C-alpha positions as CSV (number, residue, x, y, z in Angstrom):
1,M,-9.0,-13.2,37.3
2,P,-9.2,-16.8,36.0
3,H,-11.9,-18.9,37.4
4,P,-11.1,-21.7,39.9
5,F,-10.8,-25.2,38.7
6,T,-13.8,-27.4,39.5
7,P,-14.1,-31.2,39.1
8,V,-15.4,-32.6,35.8
9,A,-14.8,-36.3,35.9
10,S,-13.1,-39.2,37.7
11,V,-11.9,-42.1,35.5
12,L,-10.3,-45.4,36.2
13,V,-7.2,-46.0,34.0
14,D,-4.6,-48.6,33.3
15,P,-1.5,-46.6,34.2
16,A,0.8,-48.7,31.9
17,N,-1.3,-48.1,28.8
18,A,-3.3,-44.9,29.2
19,L,-2.6,-41.9,27.0
20,V,-3.5,-38.2,27.5
21,H,-3.8,-35.7,24.7
22,E,-3.0,-32.1,25.6
23,E,-4.1,-29.4,23.1
24,G,-1.8,-26.4,23.3
25,W,-3.0,-22.8,23.1
26,Q,-1.6,-21.8,19.7
27,S,0.1,-23.0,16.6
28,W,3.5,-23.3,18.3
29,S,2.3,-24.8,21.6
30,P,3.3,-28.4,21.9
31,S,0.2,-30.7,21.4
32,G,0.0,-34.4,21.3
33,A,-0.5,-37.6,23.3
34,Y,1.6,-38.6,26.3
35,A,1.9,-41.7,28.4
36,L,1.0,-41.2,32.1
37,D,4.6,-41.4,33.2
38,A,5.8,-38.9,30.6
39,T,6.7,-35.3,31.4
40,P,4.8,-33.0,29.0
41,Y,6.6,-30.2,27.2
42,R,6.6,-26.9,29.0
43,P,8.2,-23.5,28.4
44,T,11.9,-23.2,29.3
45,N,11.9,-19.5,29.9
46,G,9.5,-16.6,30.4
47,N,9.8,-15.2,26.9
48,W,8.8,-18.5,25.2
49,A,5.9,-18.7,27.8
50,T,4.5,-15.5,26.2
51,V,5.4,-16.1,22.6
52,C,4.7,-19.8,22.2
53,Y,2.4,-20.9,25.0
54,R,-0.8,-19.5,26.7
55,P,0.5,-16.3,28.3
56,G,0.0,-16.0,32.1
57,V,-0.9,-19.7,32.5
58,T,1.3,-22.1,34.4
59,V,0.8,-25.8,34.9
60,P,1.6,-27.5,38.2
61,E,4.2,-30.2,38.2
62,G,2.7,-33.6,37.6
63,T,-0.3,-32.3,35.8
64,F,-1.5,-32.6,32.2
65,Q,-3.3,-29.6,30.8
66,G,-5.1,-28.9,27.6
67,E,-6.3,-25.4,26.5
68,G,-9.9,-26.0,25.6
69,L,-9.4,-29.7,24.7
70,L,-8.1,-32.7,26.6
71,A,-8.6,-36.3,25.7
72,L,-8.0,-39.5,27.8
73,D,-7.6,-43.0,26.5
74,P,-7.9,-45.0,29.7
75,G,-5.8,-47.8,28.3
76,D,-8.2,-50.6,29.5
77,G,-10.4,-51.0,26.5
78,S,-13.0,-48.5,27.7
79,P,-14.0,-45.6,25.5
80,V,-11.7,-42.6,24.9
81,R,-13.1,-39.5,26.6
82,L,-12.8,-35.9,25.4
83,W,-13.5,-32.8,27.3
84,A,-13.9,-29.7,25.2
85,A,-14.8,-26.0,25.5
86,A,-18.5,-25.5,25.4
87,D,-18.1,-22.4,23.2
88,P,-14.6,-22.7,21.8
89,T,-14.4,-19.4,19.9
90,C,-15.6,-17.3,22.9
91,E,-14.2,-19.0,26.0
92,V,-11.3,-21.5,26.2
93,P,-11.0,-23.0,29.6
94,S,-7.9,-24.8,30.8
95,I,-8.6,-28.5,31.4
96,R,-6.4,-30.4,33.9
97,L,-5.8,-34.1,34.6
98,T,-3.9,-35.6,37.5
99,V,-3.4,-39.3,38.2
100,T,-3.2,-41.1,41.6
101,D,-2.7,-44.9,41.4
102,D,-5.3,-46.0,38.8
103,R,-7.6,-43.1,38.9
104,A,-7.5,-39.9,36.8
105,E,-9.1,-36.7,38.1
106,I,-10.2,-34.1,35.5
107,G,-11.0,-30.5,36.3
108,A,-11.6,-27.3,34.3
109,N,-11.8,-23.6,35.0
110,G,-14.7,-23.0,32.7
111,P,-17.6,-24.8,31.0
112,V,-16.8,-28.0,29.1
113,K,-18.7,-30.8,27.4
114,E,-17.8,-34.4,27.1
115,W,-17.5,-36.7,24.0
116,T,-16.5,-40.4,23.7
117,G,-14.8,-42.3,20.9
118,T,-12.6,-45.2,19.9
119,D,-9.3,-43.5,19.9
120,I,-7.8,-40.0,20.5
121,Q,-7.5,-38.8,17.0
122,S,-11.0,-40.0,16.0
123,V,-12.8,-38.5,18.9
124,L,-11.0,-35.2,18.3
125,A,-12.0,-35.4,14.6
126,D,-15.6,-36.2,15.5
127,W,-15.7,-33.1,17.8
128,A,-14.3,-30.9,15.0
129,S,-16.7,-32.3,12.4
130,G,-19.6,-31.4,14.7
131,L,-18.7,-27.7,14.8
132,G,-20.3,-27.0,11.4
133,V,-17.2,-25.5,9.7
134,G,-17.5,-25.8,6.0
135,T,-15.1,-28.0,4.0
136,P,-11.9,-25.9,3.3
137,R,-11.0,-25.2,-0.2
138,P,-7.9,-26.9,-1.6
139,A,-4.6,-25.2,-0.8
140,P,-2.4,-23.9,-3.6
141,T,1.2,-25.1,-3.8
142,V,3.7,-22.5,-2.5
143,W,7.3,-21.4,-2.7
144,C,8.3,-19.4,0.4
145,S,11.5,-17.4,0.9
146,W,11.8,-17.9,4.7
147,Y,13.9,-21.1,5.4
148,E,16.6,-20.2,2.9
149,Y,17.0,-16.4,3.2
150,F,15.2,-15.5,6.5
151,T,15.1,-11.7,7.0
152,A,18.0,-11.1,4.6
153,V,15.8,-11.9,1.5
154,T,16.2,-9.6,-1.4
155,E,14.1,-8.8,-4.4
156,D,16.8,-10.4,-6.6
157,D,16.5,-13.6,-4.6
158,I,12.8,-13.7,-5.5
159,H,13.5,-13.2,-9.2
160,E,16.2,-15.9,-9.2
161,N,13.9,-18.5,-7.7
162,L,11.0,-17.4,-10.0
163,R,13.2,-18.2,-13.0
164,A,14.4,-21.5,-11.4
165,M,10.8,-22.7,-11.1
166,D,10.5,-22.5,-14.8
167,T,13.9,-24.1,-15.4
168,L,13.2,-27.0,-13.1
169,D,9.5,-27.3,-14.1
170,L,8.2,-27.1,-10.6
171,P,4.4,-26.8,-10.1
172,V,4.4,-23.8,-7.8
173,D,1.1,-21.9,-7.7
174,V,2.1,-19.1,-5.2
175,V,5.4,-17.3,-4.8
176,Q,5.3,-16.0,-1.2
177,I,7.6,-13.3,0.0
178,D,8.3,-13.7,3.7
179,D,9.7,-11.5,6.5
180,G,12.4,-9.1,5.3
181,Y,10.7,-7.0,2.6
182,Q,9.3,-4.4,5.1
183,K,11.2,-1.7,7.0
184,A,9.9,-2.7,10.4
185,L,7.1,-4.7,12.1
186,G,4.1,-2.4,11.8
187,D,5.5,-0.4,8.8
188,W,4.2,-2.9,6.3
189,L,4.0,-0.5,3.4
190,T,7.5,0.9,3.8
191,L,10.1,-1.2,2.0
192,S,13.4,-2.3,3.4
193,G,16.5,-1.4,1.3
194,R,16.6,-4.9,-0.2
195,F,13.4,-4.4,-2.2
196,R,12.7,-1.9,-5.0
197,S,9.0,-2.3,-5.7
198,R,6.4,-4.5,-4.0
199,Q,4.0,-4.2,-6.9
200,G,6.8,-4.7,-9.4
201,I,7.7,-8.1,-7.9
202,A,4.0,-9.1,-7.7
203,D,3.7,-8.1,-11.4
204,A,6.8,-10.2,-12.3
205,I,5.4,-13.2,-10.4
206,R,2.0,-13.0,-12.1
207,A,3.6,-12.5,-15.5
208,R,5.0,-16.0,-15.2
209,G,1.6,-17.4,-14.5
210,R,1.9,-17.7,-10.8
211,R,0.2,-16.0,-7.9
212,A,1.8,-13.5,-5.5
213,G,1.8,-14.1,-1.8
214,I,3.1,-12.1,1.1
215,W,3.8,-12.4,4.9
216,T,2.8,-10.1,7.7
217,A,2.6,-10.2,11.4
218,P,-0.4,-7.8,11.6
219,F,-0.8,-7.5,15.3
220,L,2.9,-7.0,16.2
221,V,4.5,-3.6,16.4
222,D,8.3,-2.9,16.7
223,P,8.8,-0.1,19.3
224,A,11.3,1.4,16.8
225,S,8.8,1.5,14.0
226,D,7.3,4.7,12.6
227,L,3.9,3.4,13.6
228,A,4.9,3.1,17.3
229,T,6.6,6.5,17.3
230,E,3.8,8.4,15.6
231,H,0.7,6.6,17.0
232,P,1.4,5.2,20.5
233,D,-2.4,5.5,21.1
234,W,-2.9,2.7,18.6
235,L,-1.1,0.2,20.9
236,V,-2.6,-2.1,23.6
237,R,-1.8,-1.0,27.1
238,D,-1.3,-2.9,30.3
239,T,-3.2,-2.1,33.5
240,A,-0.3,-0.2,34.8
241,G,-0.4,2.3,31.9
242,G,2.6,0.8,30.0
243,F,2.4,-1.2,26.8
244,T,1.3,-4.8,26.7
245,H,4.4,-6.9,26.1
246,A,4.1,-9.4,23.3
247,G,7.5,-11.0,24.1
248,R,10.9,-10.5,22.5
249,N,11.9,-11.5,19.0
250,W,14.1,-10.0,16.2
251,G,16.1,-8.4,19.1
252,H,13.2,-6.2,20.1
253,D,10.5,-6.1,22.8
254,L,7.3,-6.3,20.9
255,R,4.1,-4.4,21.3
256,V,0.5,-5.0,20.1
257,L,-1.7,-3.1,17.6
258,D,-5.1,-2.3,19.1
259,T,-7.5,-3.1,16.2
260,T,-10.4,-1.9,18.3
261,H,-9.0,1.7,17.9
262,P,-10.8,3.1,14.8
263,E,-7.7,4.7,13.3
264,A,-5.6,1.6,13.9
265,A,-8.3,-0.5,12.3
266,A,-8.4,1.9,9.3
267,Y,-4.6,1.6,9.0
268,L,-4.6,-2.2,9.0
269,T,-7.5,-2.2,6.5
270,D,-5.5,0.1,4.2
271,V,-2.4,-2.1,4.5
272,F,-4.3,-5.2,3.3
273,R,-6.3,-3.4,0.7
274,T,-3.1,-1.9,-0.7
275,L,-1.4,-5.3,-0.8
276,R,-4.5,-6.8,-2.5
277,S,-4.6,-4.0,-5.1
278,E,-0.9,-4.6,-5.9
279,G,-1.7,-8.2,-6.9
280,Y,-1.2,-10.2,-3.8
281,D,-3.9,-12.8,-3.2
282,Y,-2.2,-15.2,-0.8
283,F,-1.6,-13.9,2.7
284,K,0.4,-15.6,5.5
285,V,-0.5,-13.8,8.7
286,D,1.9,-14.7,11.5
287,F,2.5,-14.2,15.3
288,L,-1.3,-13.9,15.7
289,Y,-1.1,-14.8,19.4
290,A,-0.4,-11.1,20.0
291,G,-4.0,-10.1,19.0
292,A,-5.4,-12.3,21.8
293,L,-3.2,-11.0,24.6
294,E,-4.9,-9.4,27.5
295,G,-4.7,-5.7,27.8
296,V,-6.5,-2.3,27.9
297,R,-7.9,-1.6,24.5
298,H,-9.8,1.4,23.0
299,E,-13.0,-0.6,23.1
300,P,-13.8,-2.5,26.3
301,V,-14.0,-6.0,24.7
302,D,-12.4,-9.2,25.9
303,A,-9.2,-10.3,24.2
304,L,-10.7,-13.2,22.1
305,T,-13.4,-10.9,20.7
306,A,-10.7,-8.4,19.8
307,Y,-8.7,-11.1,18.1
308,R,-11.5,-12.5,16.0
309,S,-12.7,-9.0,15.0
310,G,-9.1,-8.2,13.9
311,I,-8.9,-11.3,11.7
312,E,-12.4,-10.5,10.3
313,L,-11.1,-7.0,9.4
314,I,-8.2,-8.6,7.5
315,R,-10.5,-11.0,5.6
316,E,-12.9,-8.1,4.7
317,A,-9.9,-6.1,3.3
318,I,-8.5,-8.9,1.2
319,G,-11.8,-10.3,0.0
320,P,-13.3,-13.7,0.0
321,D,-11.3,-15.1,-2.9
322,A,-7.9,-14.4,-1.4
323,Y,-6.2,-17.3,0.5
324,L,-5.6,-16.7,4.2
325,L,-3.0,-18.8,6.2
326,G,-2.8,-18.3,9.9
327,C,0.4,-19.0,12.0
328,G,1.3,-18.6,15.7
329,A,-2.5,-18.3,16.1
330,P,-4.6,-19.3,19.1
331,I,-6.2,-22.6,17.8
332,L,-9.7,-22.7,19.1
333,P,-10.5,-19.0,18.9
334,S,-9.5,-19.2,15.2
335,I,-12.1,-21.7,14.2
336,G,-14.0,-20.6,11.1
337,L,-11.6,-17.8,10.2
338,F,-8.9,-19.3,8.0
339,D,-8.3,-21.3,4.8
340,A,-5.2,-22.9,6.3
341,M,-3.5,-23.0,9.6
342,R,0.0,-23.8,10.8
343,V,-0.5,-26.6,13.3
344,S,3.0,-26.9,14.7
345,P,6.1,-25.0,15.7
346,D,8.5,-23.9,13.0
347,T,10.6,-26.6,11.3
348,A,14.3,-25.9,10.9
349,P,17.3,-27.3,9.0
350,H,18.1,-29.2,12.3
351,R,16.1,-31.8,14.2
352,R,16.4,-30.7,17.9
353,P,15.0,-27.4,19.2
354,E,16.7,-24.9,21.4
355,A,17.0,-26.1,25.0
356,D,14.7,-29.0,24.1
357,D,11.7,-26.6,24.3
358,Y,9.2,-28.2,21.9
359,S,7.7,-24.8,21.0
360,Q,11.0,-23.8,19.3
361,P,12.1,-24.4,15.7
362,G,13.2,-27.9,14.9
363,Q,12.0,-30.9,12.9
364,D,11.3,-33.0,16.0
365,P,8.8,-30.6,17.6
366,A,7.2,-29.8,14.2
367,E,6.6,-33.6,13.7
368,F,5.3,-34.2,17.3
369,T,2.7,-31.4,17.2
370,G,1.9,-31.8,13.5
371,A,1.0,-35.4,14.0
372,G,-0.9,-34.6,17.2
373,R,-3.1,-32.1,15.3
374,Q,-3.7,-34.2,12.2
375,W,-7.4,-34.4,13.3
376,Q,-7.8,-30.8,12.3
377,H,-7.0,-31.3,8.7
378,G,-10.0,-31.0,6.3
379,R,-12.3,-30.3,9.2
380,L,-11.3,-26.9,10.6
381,W,-8.9,-25.8,7.8
382,V,-6.1,-27.2,5.6
383,N,-3.3,-28.1,7.9
384,D,0.1,-26.4,7.3
385,P,2.8,-28.8,8.5
386,D,5.4,-26.1,7.6
387,C,7.7,-26.0,4.6
388,L,9.5,-28.7,2.8
389,M,13.3,-28.2,2.8
390,A,15.0,-30.6,0.4
391,R,18.5,-29.1,-0.1
392,P,21.5,-31.2,0.8
393,A,22.5,-29.1,3.8
394,V,19.2,-30.0,5.7
395,E,19.6,-32.6,8.4
396,T,17.5,-35.8,7.9
397,R,15.8,-34.2,4.9
398,E,14.3,-37.5,3.8
399,R,12.5,-38.0,7.1
400,W,11.2,-34.4,7.1
401,A,9.9,-34.8,3.6
402,A,8.1,-37.9,4.5
403,H,6.4,-36.2,7.4
404,V,5.3,-33.3,5.2
405,E,4.0,-35.6,2.6
406,A,2.1,-37.8,5.1
407,T,0.1,-34.9,6.4
408,G,-1.6,-34.3,3.1
409,G,-1.7,-30.6,4.0
410,L,-0.5,-27.4,2.5
411,M,2.7,-28.1,0.4
412,A,5.3,-25.4,0.4
413,S,8.9,-25.4,-0.7
414,S,11.5,-23.2,1.0
415,D,14.8,-23.8,-0.6
416,R,17.0,-21.7,-2.9
417,L,15.9,-23.8,-5.8
418,L,19.2,-23.8,-7.7
419,S,20.8,-25.4,-4.6
420,L,18.8,-28.5,-4.9
421,D,20.4,-31.7,-6.0
422,E,18.7,-34.4,-8.1
423,W,16.9,-35.9,-5.1
424,G,15.9,-32.5,-3.9
425,V,14.4,-31.5,-7.2
426,A,12.6,-34.8,-7.7
427,T,11.2,-34.7,-4.1
428,T,10.1,-31.1,-4.4
429,R,8.4,-31.7,-7.7
430,R,6.6,-34.9,-6.4
431,L,5.3,-33.3,-3.2
432,L,4.1,-30.2,-5.1
433,S,2.4,-32.4,-7.6
434,G,0.3,-34.2,-5.0
435,V,-3.5,-34.2,-5.0
436,D,-6.3,-34.4,-2.4
437,R,-5.0,-31.6,-0.2
């Protein structure tokens, strides 16, 4: 049962000028600053509430709520105030703010500490800098298959774009194969019919002087997978004896791998050791929220402990030199675990998200939350603003490119490179050639 909310502070505000920063639970949860008369972004259905927000947590109408972090600029010239989880990797309380007339009341359902600063982004940055996380190593430049091919990607698509990188003289360090190479979620070492050899494509990438990267969603399991059929005891259960539900995507209800089960942990270790041995040294691990879902596990540990130990298992398997990018990950519980982190919802070839839910793919939500989390860059990890798309079919591609460039974060292209026009090639080359990431 969650703890009750208790008062933390009472602050005078200028209602016309005050701002509140809500920090969302995970990569895709809307995060950013709102005026006091604004309506914060909330889930538009129960599935997105599980997949993109903090599962099981609802926010009363007329209330601002941050998950482990909430900042208030009173708008009257007095210092900005930040309330933050006392131990953010172990316990992430919800922090609420309500306003009546010219007074804001702040409460939390767990221990928090307070910081002050001159503006919202700087006080968040000061808080992050005080956590003792080492300076992240620079990110490689990346080409990713997702935003052109989605799950229909083929091995021949990878080869075509690999040749195009040379033809167009694009400074791509990593060629990352995204979702679609595997048979099913959970069956990571079994190929779909669109790929012939995972090691063969890694060898081809490396033969051209580039690094091989690959996508997984390591904590998700498709009920139709061989893993789910053969090893149901490896899955997290709910208190009623069924399986913990990780939401619905790809047309399937999703289940969760229990990495506290010794055999499941050994399997996941084997997956990542195998990929590493085949030549992959850049790993995008996605839909990580699933590893932090509540449920009955083999070992009686809390969900955040299970999540962090699962990521640590992956890091041990791939080794310290491999590059690890998190996505769909609970933000505060991930501190200290990743080289880079997606800090926004997915982008898309279009601006507006589905049903105006700002957790859903679209350039507008990616820009809103990406800007709201700029304070994390270079302090907790390298920020990943999501991929550049520069082909002519992409809506407002100039504006999206400007946002990606302004973040100074991980730079990744996700076009069929031969579809780029002159502007697209020049923009892709310029962003990938940037420094100080």
